[in-house]
C-alpha positions as CSV (number, residue, x, y, z in Angstrom):
1,M,41.0,-15.7,-26.0
2,G,41.3,-19.2,-27.8
3,V,38.1,-21.2,-29.4
4,E,38.0,-22.8,-25.5
5,Q,36.2,-20.1,-24.4
6,K,34.6,-18.7,-27.6
7,L,32.3,-22.4,-27.8
8,A,32.0,-22.6,-23.9
9,N,28.9,-24.6,-23.4
10,M,27.9,-25.2,-27.1
11,G,28.8,-28.3,-27.2
12,V,30.9,-28.2,-30.2
13,V,34.1,-30.3,-30.8
14,T,36.7,-29.8,-32.8
15,A,39.1,-32.0,-34.6
16,R,41.4,-32.5,-37.6
17,L,39.6,-34.3,-40.2
18,E,43.0,-37.0,-40.3
19,D,42.6,-37.5,-37.0
20,L,38.5,-39.1,-38.0
21,V,39.4,-40.6,-40.6
22,N,42.0,-42.3,-39.3
23,W,40.1,-43.0,-36.1
24,S,37.0,-43.8,-37.8
25,R,39.3,-46.3,-40.2
26,T,41.1,-48.5,-36.8
27,N,37.6,-48.8,-34.5
28,A,36.3,-51.0,-38.0
29,M,39.0,-53.4,-39.9
30,W,36.7,-55.4,-41.4
31,P,39.3,-58.8,-41.6
32,M,39.4,-61.5,-44.4
33,L,38.7,-64.5,-43.4
34,F,42.0,-66.2,-44.9
35,G,43.4,-69.2,-43.0
36,L,45.8,-71.6,-44.6
37,A,47.6,-73.9,-42.4
38,C,47.8,-74.9,-38.2
39,C,48.0,-70.9,-37.3
40,A,43.7,-70.3,-38.6
41,I,42.7,-71.9,-35.3
42,E,45.2,-69.4,-33.2
43,M,43.2,-66.5,-35.5
44,M,39.7,-68.5,-34.8
45,S,40.4,-68.8,-30.6
46,A,41.1,-65.0,-30.6
47,Q,38.2,-64.2,-31.9
48,A,36.3,-67.0,-29.4
49,A,34.9,-65.1,-26.3
50,N,38.2,-65.5,-24.0
51,Y,39.8,-62.9,-26.0
52,D,37.5,-61.2,-27.8
53,M,38.5,-59.3,-31.2
54,S,35.1,-57.7,-31.1
55,R,36.2,-55.0,-28.6
56,F,38.5,-53.3,-31.8
57,G,35.0,-53.4,-33.7
58,M,36.1,-56.1,-35.6
59,E,33.1,-58.7,-35.3
60,L,33.2,-61.2,-37.4
61,M,35.3,-62.2,-40.1
62,R,34.6,-61.7,-43.7
63,P,33.9,-64.6,-46.5
64,S,34.6,-62.6,-49.0
65,P,37.6,-59.9,-49.8
66,R,34.6,-57.0,-51.1
67,Q,33.5,-56.5,-47.9
68,S,36.9,-56.5,-46.1
69,D,39.8,-53.9,-45.2
70,L,42.3,-56.2,-43.3
71,M,43.7,-59.9,-44.6
72,I,45.1,-62.1,-42.3
73,V,47.4,-64.6,-43.7
74,A,47.3,-67.6,-41.1
75,G,49.7,-70.2,-42.3
76,R,52.1,-70.8,-44.6
77,V,51.6,-69.5,-48.4
78,S,51.9,-72.3,-51.5
79,R,53.7,-71.0,-54.7
80,K,50.6,-72.3,-55.9
81,M,47.9,-70.2,-53.6
82,A,50.5,-67.7,-54.4
83,P,48.7,-65.8,-57.0
84,V,45.1,-67.3,-54.6
85,V,46.3,-65.0,-52.5
86,R,47.4,-61.9,-54.8
87,R,43.8,-62.2,-56.9
88,L,41.8,-61.8,-53.4
89,Y,44.2,-58.6,-52.6
90,D,43.7,-57.1,-55.0
91,Q,40.1,-57.2,-54.8
92,M,40.0,-55.9,-51.2
93,P,38.8,-52.3,-51.9
94,D,41.4,-49.7,-50.4
95,P,42.6,-48.5,-47.7
96,K,43.5,-52.5,-47.2
97,W,46.4,-53.7,-44.7
98,V,47.7,-57.0,-43.9
99,I,49.1,-58.7,-41.0
100,A,51.2,-62.0,-41.8
101,M,50.6,-64.6,-39.0
102,G,53.2,-66.8,-37.6
103,D,56.3,-67.8,-38.9
104,C,55.9,-69.5,-42.4
105,A,53.7,-66.6,-43.1
106,S,56.7,-64.3,-42.1
107,C,59.4,-66.3,-43.4
108,G,58.3,-69.9,-45.0
109,G,59.3,-71.5,-41.6
110,V,60.4,-74.9,-41.4
111,F,59.9,-75.2,-44.5
112,N,62.5,-73.8,-46.6
113,N,61.8,-75.1,-50.4
114,Y,60.6,-74.6,-53.1
115,A,56.9,-75.3,-52.7
116,V,56.8,-72.9,-49.7
117,V,57.1,-69.0,-50.5
118,Q,59.3,-67.6,-47.7
119,G,57.6,-65.2,-46.8
120,V,53.9,-63.7,-47.9
121,D,55.7,-60.6,-48.7
122,E,57.0,-62.0,-52.0
123,V,52.9,-61.8,-53.3
124,V,51.5,-58.2,-51.4
125,P,52.6,-55.6,-48.9
126,V,52.7,-56.5,-45.5
127,D,51.9,-54.2,-42.7
128,V,52.5,-55.9,-39.2
129,Y,54.3,-59.8,-38.9
130,V,53.3,-61.4,-35.7
131,A,55.8,-64.1,-34.4
132,G,55.4,-67.4,-33.6
133,C,54.9,-71.6,-33.8
134,P,51.7,-70.9,-33.7
135,P,51.4,-67.9,-32.6
136,R,49.5,-67.3,-29.2
137,P,45.7,-65.5,-29.4
138,E,47.2,-62.4,-27.2
139,A,50.8,-62.3,-30.2
140,L,47.8,-61.4,-32.5
141,I,45.4,-58.7,-31.0
142,H,49.2,-57.8,-29.9
143,G,49.7,-57.8,-34.1
144,V,46.0,-55.7,-34.1
145,V,46.9,-52.9,-31.6
146,T,50.0,-52.4,-33.7
147,L,48.5,-51.4,-36.4
148,H,46.2,-49.2,-34.9
149,E,48.6,-47.8,-33.7
150,K,50.7,-47.5,-37.3
151,V,47.0,-46.4,-38.2
152,R,46.6,-44.0,-36.8
153,R,50.2,-42.5,-38.3
154,E,49.0,-42.1,-41.2
155,K,49.2,-38.8,-42.8
156,M,46.7,-37.5,-45.3
157,K,49.6,-36.9,-47.7
158,D,49.9,-40.7,-47.7
159,W,46.5,-42.0,-48.5
160,A,46.0,-41.2,-52.7
């Protein structure tokens, strides 16, 4: 006789703590508004009514790093801006995630020169890359769903 038969109509739910924490992390990600170039327009339109990122628990983009746990780097990062990106990332509370949105944030895009960082992963660790120049709002939403799947697979031993 299993737990299901013993607790038949008592309204008790059993789940692993790891699954509950990961579920709550995916359904309450608060992104930080960090648009650097033309990809920022696509990021803003993903928040609008046509695409509605609030169905993922992302009601609004947070202006402060202390209120957010997801940094979406949308656009090219210059060498002068790189320390600012790192400082904002360091001010975010743990756990924190990063999405590199667009070709410029992922690999420098068409700007192969000394003034542009050739990928934001030189500055902060990136969890998901969203391709495109600029990527469509659907691509950003796919990147968010990919990040949710990654967070749901996290193990408790990796949290430390």
